[in-house]
C-alpha positions as a Markdown table, in Angstrom:
| # | Residue | x | y | z |
|---|---|---|---|---|
| 1 | Unk | 120.8 | 36.1 | 92.9 |
| 2 | Unk | 123.8 | 37.8 | 94.3 |
| 3 | Unk | 121.8 | 41.0 | 95.2 |
| 4 | Unk | 119.2 | 38.9 | 97.0 |
| 5 | Unk | 121.9 | 36.9 | 98.9 |
| 6 | Unk | 123.6 | 40.2 | 100.0 |
| 7 | Unk | 120.3 | 41.7 | 101.2 |
| 8 | Unk | 119.5 | 38.6 | 103.2 |
| 9 | Unk | 122.9 | 38.7 | 104.8 |
| 10 | Unk | 122.4 | 42.4 | 105.7 |
| 11 | Unk | 119.2 | 41.5 | 107.6 |
| 12 | Unk | 121.3 | 39.6 | 110.1 |
| 13 | Unk | 123.7 | 42.5 | 110.7 |
| 14 | Unk | 121.3 | 45.1 | 112.1 |
| 15 | Unk | 122.3 | 46.3 | 115.6 |
| 16 | Unk | 119.8 | 47.3 | 118.3 |
| 17 | Unk | 119.4 | 51.0 | 118.4 |
| 18 | Unk | 116.7 | 53.7 | 118.2 |
| 19 | Unk | 117.0 | 53.4 | 114.4 |
| 20 | Unk | 116.7 | 49.6 | 114.2 |
| 21 | Unk | 113.1 | 49.6 | 113.0 |
| 22 | Unk | 113.8 | 52.2 | 110.3 |
| 23 | Unk | 116.8 | 50.3 | 109.2 |
| 24 | Unk | 114.9 | 47.0 | 109.2 |
| 25 | Unk | 112.1 | 48.5 | 107.1 |
| 26 | Unk | 114.7 | 49.8 | 104.6 |
| 27 | Unk | 116.4 | 46.4 | 104.3 |
| 28 | Unk | 113.1 | 44.5 | 103.9 |
| 29 | Unk | 112.1 | 47.0 | 101.2 |
| 30 | Unk | 115.4 | 46.6 | 99.4 |
| 31 | Unk | 115.0 | 42.8 | 99.6 |
| 32 | Unk | 111.5 | 43.0 | 98.2 |
| 33 | Unk | 112.7 | 45.0 | 95.2 |
| 34 | Unk | 115.6 | 42.7 | 94.5 |
| 35 | Unk | 113.3 | 39.6 | 94.9 |
| 36 | Unk | 110.9 | 41.1 | 92.3 |
| 37 | Unk | 113.9 | 41.6 | 89.9 |
| 38 | Unk | 115.0 | 38.0 | 90.5 |
| 39 | Unk | 111.5 | 36.7 | 89.9 |
| 40 | Unk | 111.3 | 38.5 | 86.6 |
| 41 | Unk | 114.8 | 37.4 | 85.5 |
| 42 | Unk | 114.2 | 33.8 | 86.6 |
| 43 | Unk | 111.1 | 33.6 | 84.3 |
| 44 | Unk | 109.3 | 31.0 | 86.5 |
| 45 | Unk | 112.4 | 29.1 | 87.7 |
| 46 | Unk | 112.3 | 28.7 | 91.5 |
| 47 | Unk | 108.7 | 30.0 | 91.4 |
| 48 | Unk | 107.6 | 28.1 | 94.6 |
| 49 | Unk | 110.6 | 29.2 | 96.6 |
| 50 | Unk | 110.3 | 32.8 | 95.4 |
| 51 | Unk | 106.6 | 32.8 | 96.3 |
| 52 | Unk | 107.4 | 31.5 | 99.7 |
| 53 | Unk | 110.0 | 34.2 | 100.3 |
| 54 | Unk | 107.7 | 36.9 | 99.0 |
| 55 | Unk | 105.0 | 35.7 | 101.5 |
| 56 | Unk | 107.5 | 35.6 | 104.4 |
| 57 | Unk | 108.8 | 39.0 | 103.4 |
| 58 | Unk | 105.2 | 40.5 | 103.4 |
| 59 | Unk | 104.6 | 39.0 | 106.9 |
| 60 | Unk | 107.9 | 40.5 | 108.1 |
| 61 | Unk | 107.1 | 43.9 | 106.6 |
| 62 | Unk | 103.7 | 43.9 | 108.3 |
| 63 | Unk | 105.3 | 42.9 | 111.7 |
| 64 | Unk | 107.9 | 45.7 | 111.4 |
| 65 | Unk | 105.3 | 48.3 | 110.4 |
| 66 | Unk | 103.2 | 47.2 | 113.4 |
| 67 | Unk | 106.2 | 47.9 | 115.6 |
| 68 | Unk | 106.4 | 51.4 | 114.3 |
| 69 | Unk | 102.7 | 52.0 | 115.0 |
| 70 | Unk | 103.0 | 50.5 | 118.5 |
| 71 | Unk | 100.5 | 47.7 | 117.8 |
| 72 | Unk | 103.2 | 45.0 | 117.2 |
| 73 | Unk | 105.7 | 43.1 | 119.4 |
| 74 | Unk | 109.4 | 42.6 | 119.0 |
| 75 | Unk | 108.9 | 38.8 | 119.3 |
| 76 | Unk | 106.5 | 38.8 | 116.4 |
| 77 | Unk | 108.9 | 40.8 | 114.3 |
| 78 | Unk | 111.9 | 38.6 | 115.2 |
| 79 | Unk | 109.9 | 35.5 | 114.4 |
| 80 | Unk | 108.8 | 36.9 | 111.0 |
| 81 | Unk | 112.4 | 37.8 | 110.2 |
| 82 | Unk | 113.3 | 34.2 | 111.0 |
| 83 | Unk | 110.6 | 33.2 | 108.5 |
| 84 | Unk | 112.3 | 35.3 | 105.9 |
| 85 | Unk | 115.7 | 33.7 | 106.7 |
| 86 | Unk | 114.2 | 30.2 | 106.4 |
| 87 | Unk | 112.4 | 30.9 | 103.1 |
| 88 | Unk | 115.6 | 32.6 | 101.7 |
| 89 | Unk | 117.7 | 29.6 | 102.7 |
| 90 | Unk | 115.3 | 27.3 | 100.8 |
| 91 | Unk | 115.5 | 29.6 | 97.7 |
| 92 | Unk | 119.3 | 29.9 | 97.8 |
| 93 | Unk | 119.7 | 26.1 | 98.3 |
| 94 | Unk | 117.5 | 25.3 | 95.4 |
| 95 | Unk | 119.1 | 27.9 | 93.2 |
| 96 | Unk | 122.6 | 26.7 | 94.1 |
| 97 | Unk | 121.7 | 23.1 | 93.1 |
| 98 | Unk | 120.4 | 24.2 | 89.7 |
| 99 | Unk | 123.3 | 26.5 | 88.8 |
């Protein structure tokens, strides 16, 4: 859970620069990997919250990829990252209550 929490925190600390999209893609990929590890370790615990975060993460990854290809918009990417933050908050809240 600690690795997921750290990755989520890092998403909020990406500055605006010419490398922002690349950095964002990297952070989202890292979170995806850590979330998969958490899901395997949790063995079904927090399954609805993990599924929700995985879905939000997939949406964000698509939105950021679309930015790279020029077919997306910054507002869509920002909204999708907000969705990741919301889903992550729900997971962390539920996990904290059960620990």
